[in-house]
C-alpha positions in Angstrom: -8.0 13.7 -2.9 -8.9 17.2 -2.5 -6.0 18.5 -4.2 -5.7 16.2 -6.8 -9.3 16.9 -7.9 -9.5 20.6 -7.0 -12.3 20.2 -4.3 -13.5 23.0 -2.2 -12.5 22.5 1.8 -9.7 22.6 3.9 -7.2 20.2 5.6 -8.4 20.9 8.9 -12.0 20.1 7.8 -10.9 16.7 6.7 -8.7 16.0 9.7 -11.9 16.8 12.0 -14.1 14.4 9.7 -11.7 11.9 9.8 -11.0 12.0 13.5 -14.5 12.2 14.7 -16.4 10.5 12.2 -14.2 8.0 10.2 -17.3 6.1 8.4 -18.8 9.7 7.2 -15.5 10.9 5.6 -14.9 7.6 4.0 -18.4 7.2 2.8 -17.7 10.6 1.0 -14.5 9.8 -0.4 -16.1 6.4 -2.0 -19.0 8.4 -3.6 -16.5 10.7 -5.2 -14.2 8.3 -6.6 -17.6 6.4 -7.6 -19.2 9.5 -9.5 -15.5 10.0 -11.3 -16.0 6.5 -12.8 -14.1 4.2 -10.4 -15.3 0.7 -9.8 -14.7 -0.3 -6.1 -15.4 -4.0 -7.0 -12.3 -3.8 -9.2 -9.4 -2.6 -7.0 -7.2 0.1 -7.6 -4.9 -1.2 -10.2 -7.8 -2.7 -12.3 -9.3 0.9 -12.1 -6.1 2.6 -13.2 -5.9 0.2 -15.9 -9.6 0.8 -17.0 -9.0 4.5 -16.9 -5.7 4.5 -19.2 -7.2 2.1 -21.7 -10.1 4.6 -22.0 -7.4 7.5 -22.2 -8.6 9.2 -19.1 -5.9 10.7 -16.8 -7.0 10.3 -13.3 -4.3 12.3 -11.8 -3.8 9.6 -9.0 -0.5 9.7 -7.0 2.0 6.9 -8.1 3.1 5.4 -4.9 6.1 3.5 -5.5 6.7 0.0 -3.3 3.2 0.3 -2.6 1.4 2.1 0.7 3.0 1.5 4.3 1.7 2.4 7.9 4.5 4.0 10.1 
């Protein structure tokens, strides 16, 4: 998200936040997306469709076959 929206900070700082206080990191990400027009109640696909219909390029990564954990 940092690279996508050209946000200040560092990868190491992000790692530390997620490792030490995941709730804090996720809250920051939630607020950032909300401030950029996302409606979390709609889900990812509905937000993407909504942004495309408004002509707004969100710059979100396209992930083929969905996201997976390893």
